[in-house]
C-alpha positions as CSV (number, residue, x, y, z in Angstrom):
1,X,32.9,10.6,-30.5
2,X,30.0,13.0,-31.0
3,X,27.8,10.1,-32.1
4,X,28.6,8.1,-29.0
5,X,27.8,11.1,-26.7
6,X,24.5,11.7,-28.4
7,X,23.5,8.1,-27.9
8,X,24.3,8.2,-24.2
9,X,22.2,11.3,-23.7
10,X,19.2,9.7,-25.5
11,X,19.3,6.4,-23.6
12,X,20.2,7.5,-20.1
13,X,16.7,8.7,-19.0
14,X,15.3,5.3,-19.9
15,X,18.0,3.5,-17.8
16,X,17.4,5.7,-14.8
17,X,13.6,5.4,-14.6
18,X,11.9,2.1,-14.0
19,X,8.1,1.9,-13.5
20,X,5.9,-1.1,-12.8
21,X,2.1,-0.7,-12.8
22,X,-0.6,-3.1,-11.5
23,X,-4.1,-2.5,-12.8
24,X,-7.2,-4.6,-12.6
25,X,-8.2,-6.0,-16.0
26,X,-11.5,-7.8,-15.4
27,X,-12.9,-10.7,-13.2
28,X,-10.9,-13.9,-12.9
29,X,-7.3,-14.8,-12.3
30,X,-6.9,-11.9,-9.9
31,X,-4.2,-13.5,-7.7
32,X,-2.3,-14.7,-10.7
33,X,-2.3,-11.1,-12.1
34,X,-1.1,-9.6,-8.8
35,X,1.6,-12.3,-8.5
36,X,2.8,-11.8,-12.1
37,X,3.5,-8.1,-11.5
38,X,4.7,-8.0,-7.9
39,X,6.5,-11.3,-7.5
40,X,6.6,-13.4,-10.7
41,X,6.6,-17.1,-9.9
42,X,5.8,-16.5,-6.2
43,X,2.9,-15.5,-3.9
44,X,2.4,-11.8,-3.4
45,X,-1.1,-12.1,-1.8
46,X,-1.6,-12.7,2.0
47,X,-5.1,-13.8,2.7
48,X,-7.2,-15.6,5.3
49,X,-8.5,-18.4,3.1
50,X,-7.0,-21.1,5.4
51,X,-10.1,-20.5,7.6
52,X,-12.5,-19.0,5.1
53,X,-12.2,-21.0,1.9
54,X,-16.0,-21.1,1.5
55,X,-16.1,-17.4,0.7
56,X,-13.5,-17.8,-2.1
57,X,-10.8,-15.3,-2.9
58,X,-10.6,-12.2,-0.7
59,X,-9.6,-10.0,-3.6
60,X,-11.7,-9.6,-6.7
61,X,-11.8,-7.4,-9.8
62,X,-15.1,-5.5,-10.1
63,X,-16.4,-2.7,-12.3
64,X,-16.4,0.7,-10.7
65,X,-19.0,3.1,-11.9
66,X,-17.2,6.2,-10.7
67,X,-13.9,5.5,-12.5
68,X,-15.5,3.6,-15.4
69,X,-12.9,0.9,-15.1
70,X,-12.2,-2.4,-13.4
71,X,-10.7,-2.1,-9.9
72,X,-9.5,-4.4,-7.1
73,X,-11.9,-5.0,-4.2
74,X,-10.4,-6.3,-0.9
75,X,-12.7,-8.1,1.5
76,X,-12.3,-8.4,5.2
77,X,-14.8,-10.3,7.4
78,X,-15.0,-9.9,11.2
79,X,-15.5,-13.7,11.4
80,X,-13.9,-16.0,10.6
81,X,-11.0,-14.2,8.9
82,X,-7.6,-14.1,10.8
83,X,-4.0,-13.6,9.9
84,X,-3.1,-16.6,7.7
85,X,-3.9,-18.9,10.6
86,X,-0.8,-17.6,12.4
87,X,-2.4,-15.0,14.6
88,X,-5.9,-15.0,15.8
89,X,-6.2,-11.6,17.3
90,X,-5.9,-9.8,13.9
91,X,-6.7,-10.3,10.3
92,X,-5.2,-9.4,7.0
93,X,-5.7,-9.4,3.2
94,X,-2.7,-7.6,1.7
95,X,-0.6,-7.6,-1.4
96,X,3.2,-6.9,-1.3
97,X,6.6,-7.0,-2.8
98,X,9.2,-8.9,-0.9
99,X,12.5,-10.9,-1.2
100,X,11.6,-12.8,-4.4
101,X,10.3,-9.7,-6.2
102,X,12.4,-8.2,-9.0
103,X,15.1,-5.8,-7.9
104,X,13.3,-2.8,-9.4
105,X,10.4,-3.4,-6.9
106,X,12.7,-3.2,-3.9
107,X,14.0,0.1,-2.6
108,X,17.6,0.2,-1.7
109,X,19.9,2.8,-0.1
110,X,20.4,5.9,-2.2
111,X,17.4,5.2,-4.5
112,X,14.3,7.4,-4.8
113,X,11.1,5.5,-5.2
114,X,7.7,6.9,-6.0
115,X,4.6,4.9,-5.1
116,X,1.2,5.8,-6.5
117,X,-2.2,4.2,-6.1
118,X,-5.9,4.9,-6.0
119,X,-8.3,3.8,-3.2
120,X,-11.8,4.2,-1.9
121,X,-13.2,3.5,1.5
122,X,-16.8,2.6,1.7
123,X,-19.2,4.9,3.4
124,X,-19.5,4.2,7.2
125,X,-16.1,2.5,7.2
126,X,-15.5,1.3,10.8
127,X,-11.8,1.2,11.9
128,X,-10.4,-0.4,15.0
129,X,-9.3,1.7,18.0
130,X,-6.0,-0.2,17.8
131,X,-5.0,-0.5,14.1
132,X,-6.5,-0.8,10.7
133,X,-3.6,-0.5,8.3
134,X,-4.3,0.3,4.7
135,X,-0.7,0.7,3.5
136,X,2.8,0.0,5.0
137,X,6.4,0.6,3.9
138,X,8.3,-2.2,5.6
139,X,12.0,-3.1,5.7
140,X,13.7,-6.5,5.0
141,X,16.8,-7.6,6.9
142,X,18.0,-6.6,10.3
143,X,15.5,-4.8,12.5
144,X,12.6,-5.4,10.1
145,X,9.6,-6.1,12.4
146,X,8.2,-2.7,12.7
147,X,7.0,-0.7,9.6
148,X,8.8,2.5,8.6
149,X,5.7,4.3,7.3
150,X,2.1,3.3,7.9
151,X,-1.2,4.7,6.5
152,X,-3.8,3.6,9.0
153,X,-7.4,4.3,10.0
154,X,-8.1,4.6,13.7
155,X,-11.3,4.8,15.7
156,X,-11.8,7.8,18.1
157,X,-14.2,10.5,19.0
158,X,-13.6,11.6,15.5
159,X,-12.2,8.7,13.3
160,X,-8.8,9.6,11.8
161,X,-6.6,8.6,8.9
162,X,-3.1,8.7,10.1
163,X,0.4,8.6,8.6
164,X,2.8,7.1,11.2
165,X,6.6,7.0,11.1
166,X,8.6,4.2,12.7
167,X,5.5,2.7,14.2
168,X,5.0,5.4,16.8
169,X,5.1,9.0,15.6
170,X,2.0,10.5,13.8
171,X,3.4,12.8,11.2
172,X,0.1,13.6,9.4
173,X,-3.6,13.1,10.0
174,X,-7.1,13.9,8.6
175,X,-10.7,13.2,9.4
176,X,-11.5,9.7,8.1
177,X,-15.0,10.9,7.0
178,X,-13.3,13.0,4.2
179,X,-12.2,9.7,2.5
180,X,-15.4,7.7,2.8
181,X,-17.2,7.0,-0.5
182,X,-14.7,9.0,-2.7
183,X,-11.9,7.9,-4.8
184,X,-8.5,9.4,-3.9
185,X,-5.1,9.1,-5.5
186,X,-2.0,8.8,-3.3
187,X,1.5,9.8,-4.2
188,X,4.3,8.8,-1.9
189,X,7.9,9.6,-2.7
190,X,10.8,8.3,-0.7
191,X,14.5,8.9,-1.0
192,X,16.0,6.0,0.8
193,X,18.6,6.7,3.6
194,X,19.0,6.9,7.3
195,X,18.6,10.6,6.7
196,X,16.3,10.4,3.7
197,X,13.4,12.4,2.4
198,X,9.7,11.6,2.4
199,X,6.5,13.1,1.1
200,X,2.9,12.0,0.8
201,X,-0.1,13.6,-0.8
202,X,-3.7,12.4,-1.0
203,X,-6.0,14.1,-3.5
204,X,-9.6,13.5,-4.6
205,X,-9.6,12.2,-8.1
206,X,-12.8,14.0,-8.9
207,X,-11.6,17.6,-8.4
208,X,-7.9,17.4,-7.2
209,X,-8.7,18.6,-3.7
210,X,-5.8,17.7,-1.4
211,X,-7.1,16.0,1.8
212,X,-3.7,15.2,3.4
213,X,-0.1,16.1,2.8
214,X,3.3,15.8,4.5
215,X,6.9,16.3,3.5
216,X,10.3,16.1,5.3
217,X,13.8,16.6,3.9
218,X,15.4,14.8,6.9
219,X,13.8,11.6,8.1
220,X,14.8,8.0,8.5
221,X,13.5,6.0,5.6
222,X,15.6,2.9,6.1
223,X,17.4,1.6,9.2
224,X,21.2,1.0,9.1
225,X,20.9,-2.8,9.2
226,X,18.0,-3.1,6.6
227,X,18.7,-4.5,3.1
228,X,15.7,-2.8,1.3
229,X,12.3,-1.4,1.8
230,X,9.0,-2.7,0.2
231,X,5.3,-1.7,0.1
232,X,2.2,-3.5,1.2
233,X,-1.5,-2.6,0.5
234,X,-4.8,-3.9,1.8
235,X,-6.6,-4.3,5.1
236,X,-4.7,-5.4,8.2
237,X,-6.7,-4.8,11.4
238,X,-6.9,-5.7,15.0
239,X,-9.7,-8.0,16.4
240,X,-9.2,-7.1,20.0
241,X,-12.4,-5.2,20.0
242,X,-14.2,-7.0,17.2
243,X,-17.5,-5.4,18.2
244,X,-16.3,-2.1,16.8
245,X,-15.8,-3.6,13.4
246,X,-17.9,-4.8,10.5
247,X,-17.3,-6.7,7.2
248,X,-15.6,-4.3,4.8
249,X,-14.9,-4.0,1.1
250,X,-12.1,-1.5,0.2
251,X,-11.3,-0.7,-3.4
252,X,-7.8,-0.1,-4.8
253,X,-6.3,0.2,-8.3
254,X,-3.4,1.5,-10.4
255,X,-0.6,0.6,-8.1
256,X,2.6,2.1,-9.5
257,X,6.2,1.7,-8.3
258,X,8.8,3.9,-10.0
259,X,12.5,4.0,-9.2
260,X,14.6,7.0,-10.2
């Protein structure tokens, strides 16, 4: 009996913690790498190559001199990119988990999920006055159309980086200029429930300075009719005032999804 109890104590932490990491490993086979981690045997990349095949793939793996490692670079072109030839007033290049993804990449009621990733906006980044989403937590099943959490850049008198809850309430913000040209690491922790918990922290990798933070112990993180939540990362922006935009290249790396 004592032997059985000791075995349970040793094994239990490994059963309760599941982490998946997606990191760039060098040029070539980028979509295949992303798919193999986020949705094995399926397509985890949403891109505009139906209208812009001449450019090639809109996500590449490049060497980053600051981090001294390979990273993912996402490309968005004011013209002719659109949203998968389905919507012409917006454009997207994003990666995601979704229905075909493994269960440990889908957040369900009662679970706690921690998302981490690194990203860098180029200097002079030009967001839309409508939306330029860089990350979303979306739901699947039931009322799934609107994101639950969104990290988005927005043009204004002073450009802002916003965290938006339920597609309408800004719960945190910072001046966008603080994020231009510097690598940051984001940690987002979600306890999934209609009265769940949520926290996000964005820190400079170079010196650990925190640029944005928010936490709540009582916030909707899944709707009653949703089956699960899932993350998306990339560039998803409005073209309604295309003159405000420019071609962009945003860098990401070290996407981590950990369920507790």
